[in-house]
N, CA, C and O of each residue as an XYZ file, in Angstrom:
512
protein
N      22.362     62.157    294.702
C      21.346     61.680    294.392
C      20.932     62.132    292.924
O      21.294     63.222    292.480
N      20.236     61.333    292.269
C      19.943     61.402    290.912
C      19.071     62.187    290.876
O      19.086     63.102    290.053
N      17.779     61.976    292.043
C      16.706     62.840    292.170
C      16.391     63.592    293.137
O      17.435     63.620    293.789
N      15.971     63.948    293.437
C      15.175     64.550    295.032
C      14.076     63.749    295.689
O      12.867     63.800    295.461
N      14.618     63.135    296.394
C      13.201     61.776    296.740
C      12.117     62.721    297.303
O      11.615     62.210    298.304
N      11.728     63.600    297.083
C      10.645     64.138    297.945
C       9.636     64.493    297.138
O       9.971     65.302    296.273
N       8.360     64.115    297.127
C       7.112     64.255    295.571
C       6.718     65.686    295.579
O       6.603     66.571    296.428
N       6.559     65.564    294.327
C       5.349     67.143    294.757
C       6.529     68.014    294.147
O       6.456     68.926    294.972
N       7.668     68.441    293.218
C       8.658     69.313    293.628
C       8.225     69.494    291.911
O       7.902     68.564    291.172
N       8.322     70.954    291.531
C       8.444     70.626    290.082
C       9.796     70.780    289.814
O      10.538     70.864    290.793
N      10.433     70.853    288.355
C      11.913     70.879    287.724
C      12.598     71.930    288.464
O      13.534     71.607    289.196
N      12.297     72.970    288.378
C      12.669     74.457    289.404
C      13.173     74.505    290.269
O      14.224     75.039    290.624
N      11.549     73.213    291.282
C      12.556     73.180    292.170
C      13.759     71.844    292.682
O      14.453     71.823    293.698
N      13.703     71.167    291.947
C      14.445     69.969    292.115
C      15.939     70.665    291.305
O      16.986     70.052    291.513
N      15.976     71.537    290.681
C      17.393     72.271    289.974
C      18.070     72.746    291.363
O      19.204     72.513    291.783
N      16.962     73.523    291.969
C      17.518     74.687    293.209
C      18.473     73.384    294.062
O      19.631     73.062    294.328
N      17.139     72.977    294.231
C      17.913     71.667    295.586
C      19.267     71.237    295.458
O      20.147     71.471    296.286
N      19.431     70.498    294.222
C      20.752     70.608    294.292
C      22.370     71.366    294.274
O      23.519     70.940    294.389
N      21.707     72.785    294.051
C      22.736     73.644    294.611
C      22.746     74.235    296.010
O      23.594     75.026    296.424
N      21.885     73.844    296.576
C      21.985     73.599    298.005
C      23.255     73.238    298.758
O      23.588     72.172    298.241
N      24.349     73.610    299.907
C      25.135     72.411    300.565
C      24.520     70.876    301.094
O      24.964     69.757    300.835
N      23.131     71.329    302.071
C      22.778     69.871    302.540
C      21.527     70.677    302.842
O      21.184     71.800    303.213
N      20.991     69.412    302.458
C      19.615     68.873    302.767
C      18.878     67.961    303.751
O      18.891     66.753    303.513
N      18.281     68.386    304.757
C      18.415     66.768    306.153
C      17.454     66.374    305.902
O      16.624     67.277    305.803
N      16.831     64.815    305.617
C      15.751     64.661    305.087
C      15.779     63.638    306.418
O      16.907     63.425    306.863
N      14.626     62.964    307.121
C      14.173     62.241    307.957
C      13.753     60.859    306.779
O      13.326     60.909    305.625
N      14.044     59.863    307.535
C      13.120     58.548    307.104
C      12.719     58.739    306.126
O      13.326     58.557    305.070
N      11.360     59.242    306.276
C      10.210     59.600    305.380
C      10.069     60.818    304.194
O       9.215     61.291    303.444
N      11.808     61.033    304.626
C      12.227     61.584    303.227
C      11.361     63.321    303.117
O      10.971     64.002    302.169
N      11.357     63.520    304.793
C      10.197     64.984    305.475
C      12.076     66.014    305.054
O      13.193     65.496    305.042
N      11.847     66.964    304.877
C      12.726     68.125    305.306
C      13.076     68.074    306.468
O      12.143     68.431    307.187
N      14.056     67.778    307.087
C      14.187     68.077    308.478
C      14.964     69.588    308.725
O      14.669     70.248    309.722
N      15.771     69.981    307.941
C      16.620     71.757    308.001
C      17.302     71.450    306.428
O      17.471     70.347    305.907
N      17.589     72.640    305.936
C      18.517     73.497    304.893
C      19.958     73.775    305.465
O      19.951     74.484    306.472
N      21.478     73.259    304.919
C      22.209     73.751    305.559
C      23.243     74.053    303.940
O      23.395     73.396    302.911
N      23.871     75.620    304.522
C      24.689     76.592    303.596
C      26.086     76.662    304.151
O      26.132     77.348    305.172
N      26.924     76.290    303.878
C      28.573     76.144    304.519
C      28.809     77.156    303.599
O      28.709     77.173    302.372
N      29.318     78.450    304.850
C      29.649     79.747    303.610
C      30.511     80.249    304.665
O      30.229     81.202    305.393
N      32.081     79.235    304.734
C      33.077     80.035    305.603
C      33.653     81.132    304.859
O      33.847     82.258    305.318
N      33.977     80.657    303.415
C      34.742     81.388    302.863
C      33.559     82.685    301.748
O      33.811     83.876    301.564
N      32.601     82.077    301.324
C      31.730     82.634    300.198
C      30.963     83.168    300.849
O      30.811     83.205    302.070
N      30.082     83.918    299.479
C      29.467     84.946    300.069
C      28.329     84.178    300.649
O      28.029     83.036    300.298
N      27.657     84.944    301.646
C      26.387     84.797    302.545
C      25.206     84.838    301.821
O      24.661     83.754    301.613
N      24.657     85.907    301.366
C      24.064     86.222    300.739
C      23.996     85.268    299.364
O      22.968     85.584    298.765
N      24.594     84.396    298.770
C      24.042     83.529    297.964
C      23.877     82.419    298.413
O      23.190     81.728    297.661
N      24.209     81.909    299.341
C      23.671     80.960    300.348
C      22.362     81.288    300.733
O      21.438     80.654    300.223
N      22.128     82.190    301.563
C      20.362     82.449    301.499
C      19.364     83.104    300.478
O      18.202     83.451    300.691
N      20.069     83.186    299.357
C      19.261     83.590    297.584
C      19.123     82.003    297.194
O      18.041     81.727    296.677
N      20.120     80.821    297.370
C      19.338     79.703    297.209
C      18.345     78.961    298.197
O      17.437     78.205    297.852
N      18.586     79.213    299.105
C      17.206     78.612    300.424
C      16.955     79.324    299.812
O      17.323     79.101    298.658
N      16.241     80.575    300.013
C      15.271     81.789    300.220
C      14.084     80.898    298.726
O      13.040     80.249    298.795
N      15.104     81.407    297.370
C      14.421     80.511    295.977
C      13.716     79.001    296.387
O      12.621     78.601    295.991
N      14.715     78.241    297.348
C      13.500     76.724    297.313
C      12.846     76.807    298.063
O      12.081     75.852    297.926
N      12.414     77.656    299.325
C      11.527     78.499    300.640
C       9.879     78.864    299.320
O       8.773     78.326    299.370
N      10.337     79.839    298.402
C       9.917     80.555    297.756
C       8.469     79.335    296.730
O       7.262     79.222    296.514
N       9.874     78.696    296.435
C       9.059     77.715    295.104
C       7.942     76.870    295.858
O       6.771     76.817    295.482
N       8.553     76.096    297.179
C       7.914     75.372    297.923
C       6.305     76.130    298.165
O       5.216     75.646    297.858
N       6.512     77.104    298.641
C       5.337     77.872    298.893
C       4.462     78.434    297.934
O       3.244     78.301    298.053
N       4.886     78.941    297.161
C       3.956     78.518    295.696
C       3.801     77.959    294.888
O       3.279     78.269    293.817
N       4.362     76.701    295.345
C       3.483     75.188    294.479
C       2.041     75.050    295.185
O       1.950     74.999    296.411
N       1.464     75.020    294.747
C      -0.138     73.927    295.892
C       0.097     72.650    295.872
O      -0.246     71.818    296.712
N       0.991     72.413    294.411
C       1.285     70.659    294.395
C       2.353     69.859    295.511
O       2.744     68.704    295.676
N       2.492     70.702    295.922
C       4.147     70.174    296.392
C       3.789     69.518    297.933
O       2.839     69.949    298.587
N       4.510     68.625    298.335
C       3.970     67.523    299.767
C       5.311     68.104    300.810
O       5.633     67.391    301.761
N       5.877     69.119    300.619
C       6.765     69.788    301.617
C       6.184     71.073    302.532
O       5.842     72.200    302.176
N       6.207     70.564    303.598
C       6.049     71.618    304.311
C       7.262     72.504    304.947
O       8.380     72.152    305.323
N       6.571     73.904    304.926
C       7.686     74.586    304.315
C       7.849     75.139    305.590
O       8.099     76.304    305.902
N       7.689     74.235    306.224
C       8.639     74.962    307.917
C       9.547     74.733    308.910
O       9.674     74.781    310.133
N      10.249     74.409    307.695
C      11.812     73.493    308.533
C      13.081     74.798    309.270
O      13.020     76.025    309.348
N      13.551     74.352    309.461
C      14.740     75.511    309.503
C      15.710     75.561    308.676
O      16.062     74.583    308.016
N      16.507     77.229    308.582
C      17.468     76.859    307.529
C      18.885     77.145    308.578
O      18.948     77.593    309.723
N      19.460     76.888    308.064
C      21.469     77.041    309.113
C      22.014     77.411    307.937
O      21.626     76.819    306.930
N      23.138     78.583    307.804
C      24.107     78.977    307.945
C      25.406     78.900    308.263
O      25.893     79.865    308.853
N      26.203     77.808    307.964
C      28.055     77.354    308.824
C      28.342     78.418    308.358
O      28.218     78.774    307.186
N      29.027     79.412    309.860
C      30.112     80.681    309.287
C      31.093     80.629    310.742
O      30.856     80.042    311.797
N      31.943     81.239    310.464
C      33.178     81.484    311.208
C      32.035     83.038    312.649
O      31.174     83.905    312.499
N      32.577     82.658    313.418
C      31.965     83.899    314.557
C      32.312     85.017    314.305
O      32.022     85.951    315.053
N      33.032     85.174    313.162
C      33.682     87.132    313.193
C      32.540     87.283    312.083
O      32.260     88.480    312.020
N      31.618     86.395    311.005
C      30.875     86.995    310.353
C      29.339     86.922    310.815
O      28.421     86.900    309.995
N      29.093     86.878    312.552
C      27.652     86.865    312.483
C      27.429     88.348    312.529
O      26.236     88.275    312.826
N      27.682     89.770    312.458
C      27.086     90.649    311.932
C      27.050     90.732    310.559
O      26.114     91.464    310.238
N      27.690     90.281    309.536
C      27.521     90.039    308.073
C      25.746     89.112    307.973
O      24.731     89.439    307.360
N      25.991     88.072    308.745
C      24.994     87.234    308.557
C      23.712     87.989    308.999
O      22.630     87.830    308.434
N      23.918     88.846    310.079
C      22.512     89.647    310.590
C      22.359     90.862    309.255
O      21.236     91.269    308.956
N      23.192     91.198    308.763
C      23.103     92.338    307.639
C      22.181     91.571    306.856
O      20.983     91.852    306.893
N      22.564     90.740    306.231
C      22.241     89.951    305.215
C      20.800     89.572    305.416
O      20.037     89.710    304.460
N      20.472     89.236    306.246
C      18.723     88.466    306.897
C      18.149     89.822    306.678
O      17.276     89.833    305.811
N      18.385     90.861    307.185
C      17.685     92.767    307.018
C      17.598     92.786    305.854
O      16.742     93.623    305.568
N      17.943     92.398    305.107
C      17.399     93.167    303.516
C      16.008     92.626    302.973
O      15.692     91.447    302.813
N      15.256     93.755    302.727
C      13.653     92.813    302.327
C      13.765     92.165    301.489
O      12.888     91.398    301.884
N      14.123     91.666    300.470
C      13.039     89.751    300.497
C      13.842     89.376    301.522
O      13.048     88.459    301.730
N      14.536     89.240    302.228
C      14.776     87.880    302.740
C      13.932     88.405    304.471
O      13.902     87.494    305.298
N      13.525     89.314    304.766
C      12.632     89.906    305.218
C      11.312     89.516    304.855
O      10.594     89.106    305.768
N      10.718     89.576    303.363
C       9.642     89.208    302.816
C       9.485     87.749    302.937
O       8.384     87.395    303.360
N      10.608     86.522    302.573
C      10.642     85.665    303.109
C      10.613     85.323    303.895
O      10.412     84.111    303.959
N      10.771     86.024    305.031
C      10.491     85.210    306.369
C      11.710     84.428    306.776
O      11.718     83.505    307.591
N      12.547     84.817    306.236
C      14.103     83.916    306.287
C      14.801     84.818    308.152
O      15.646     84.522    308.997
N      14.079     85.633    308.001
C      15.004     86.182    309.339
C      14.637     85.373    310.411
O      15.464     85.205    311.306
N      12.903     84.530    310.522
C      12.727     83.930    311.469
C      12.840     82.458    311.298
O      12.346     81.846    312.244
N      13.290     81.800    310.469
C      13.719     80.427    310.024
C      15.565     80.327    309.850
O      16.092     79.227    310.015
N      16.054     81.021    309.659
C      17.680     81.181    309.816
C      18.146     81.418    310.877
O      17.663     82.275    311.617
N      19.524     80.478    311.275
C      20.286     80.950    312.368
C      21.368     80.180    311.524
O      21.463     79.446    310.541
N      22.352     80.971    312.787
C      23.833     80.641    312.134
C      24.157     79.542    313.422
O      23.733     79.493    314.576
N      24.908     78.877    312.816
C      26.259     77.754    313.365
C      27.563     78.355    312.928
O      28.040     78.773    311.873
N      27.924     78.232    314.118
C      29.511     78.499    314.015
C      30.278     77.210    314.007
O      30.163     76.056    314.418
N      31.050     77.904    313.397
C      32.076     76.644    312.971
C      33.197     76.337    314.118
O      33.864     75.305    314.204
N      33.237     77.228    314.793
C      34.144     77.097    315.788
C      33.509     76.280    317.190
O      34.147     75.938    318.186
N      32.115     76.101    316.929
C      30.839     75.435    317.911
C      31.200     73.893    317.707
O      31.373     72.999    318.536
N      31.252     73.894    316.312
C      31.261     72.537    315.610
C      32.283     71.794    315.902
O      32.262     70.607    316.229
N      33.675     72.864    315.724
C      34.893     72.079    315.912
C      35.111     71.559    317.553
O      35.607     70.443    317.706
N      34.859     72.111    318.385
C      34.692     72.485    319.949
C      33.627     71.254    320.353
O      33.753     70.680    321.435
N      32.721     70.941    319.542
C      31.700     70.280    320.394
C      31.961     69.262    319.520
O      31.401     68.508    320.316
N      32.356     68.362    318.434
C      32.443     67.802    317.251
C      32.185     65.864    318.400
O      31.430     64.931    318.129
N      33.135     66.004    319.534
C      32.989     64.558    320.167
C      32.085     64.497    320.553
O      31.560     63.403    320.349
N      31.380     65.338    321.213
C      30.281     65.108    322.128
C      29.251     65.407    321.079
O      28.344     65.332    321.908
N      28.702     65.642    320.127
C      27.624     65.807    318.419
C      27.852     64.129    318.185
O      26.913     63.399    317.865
N      29.155     63.663    318.380
C      29.411     62.320    317.983
C      28.456     61.319    318.786
O      27.621     60.521    318.361
N      28.812     61.591    319.943
C      28.441     60.772    320.620
C      27.182     61.248    321.169
O      27.410     60.933    322.337
N      25.903     61.825    321.208
C      25.128     62.039    321.190
C      23.845     61.673    320.161
O      22.624     61.800    320.060
N      25.140     61.072    319.406
C      23.853     61.156    317.983
C      23.790     62.336    317.249
O      24.049     63.391    317.827
N      23.360     62.334    315.560
C      22.541     62.956    315.258
C      20.900     62.542    315.225
O      20.285     61.546    314.845
N      20.505     63.893    315.854
C      19.184     64.216    315.116
C      19.027     65.898    315.250
O      19.898     66.659    315.672
N      17.627     66.280    314.757
C      17.599     67.609    314.810
C      17.774     68.385    316.039
O      18.408     69.439    316.019
N      17.150     67.837    317.299
C      17.354     68.831    318.695
C      18.825     69.166    318.658
O      19.130     70.340    318.870
N      19.946     68.126    318.372
C      21.633     68.181    318.626
C      21.866     70.121    317.799
O      22.588     70.998    318.274
N      21.540     70.165    317.323
C      21.314     71.850    316.514
C      21.170     72.694    317.334
O      22.100     73.495    317.429
N      19.846     72.894    318.354
C      19.816     73.188    319.291
C      20.302     73.526    320.534
O      20.221     74.546    321.219
N      21.017     72.054    320.730
C      21.734     71.654    321.908
C      23.567     72.293    321.613
O      24.434     72.097    322.464
């Protein structure tokens, strides 16, 4: 996209949004979820990008974004403890990412891909 399609963002937040792997929007351009794919790269860098986005949204009184959307990190199961360690860092605790961020395991996506496609892509599919 040329521009982030959500109103009320300053240029700093728009710039950060371009670095996030996936920003899931609904048909009214409301943020449904943020995703970072961290299969081989550092988990903390993805968390920092999303943390910066969330912090800027919360600090901007003119934004039209509700900052209470879930955040997902796609990782392998063997990196589960590393994600928990990163989420326990003081900055992520302060931003409360430990409450809104969940890991999605690439192995589960691969195993359940056919079911996911048949059920359709909607926000509830993630928790199922």
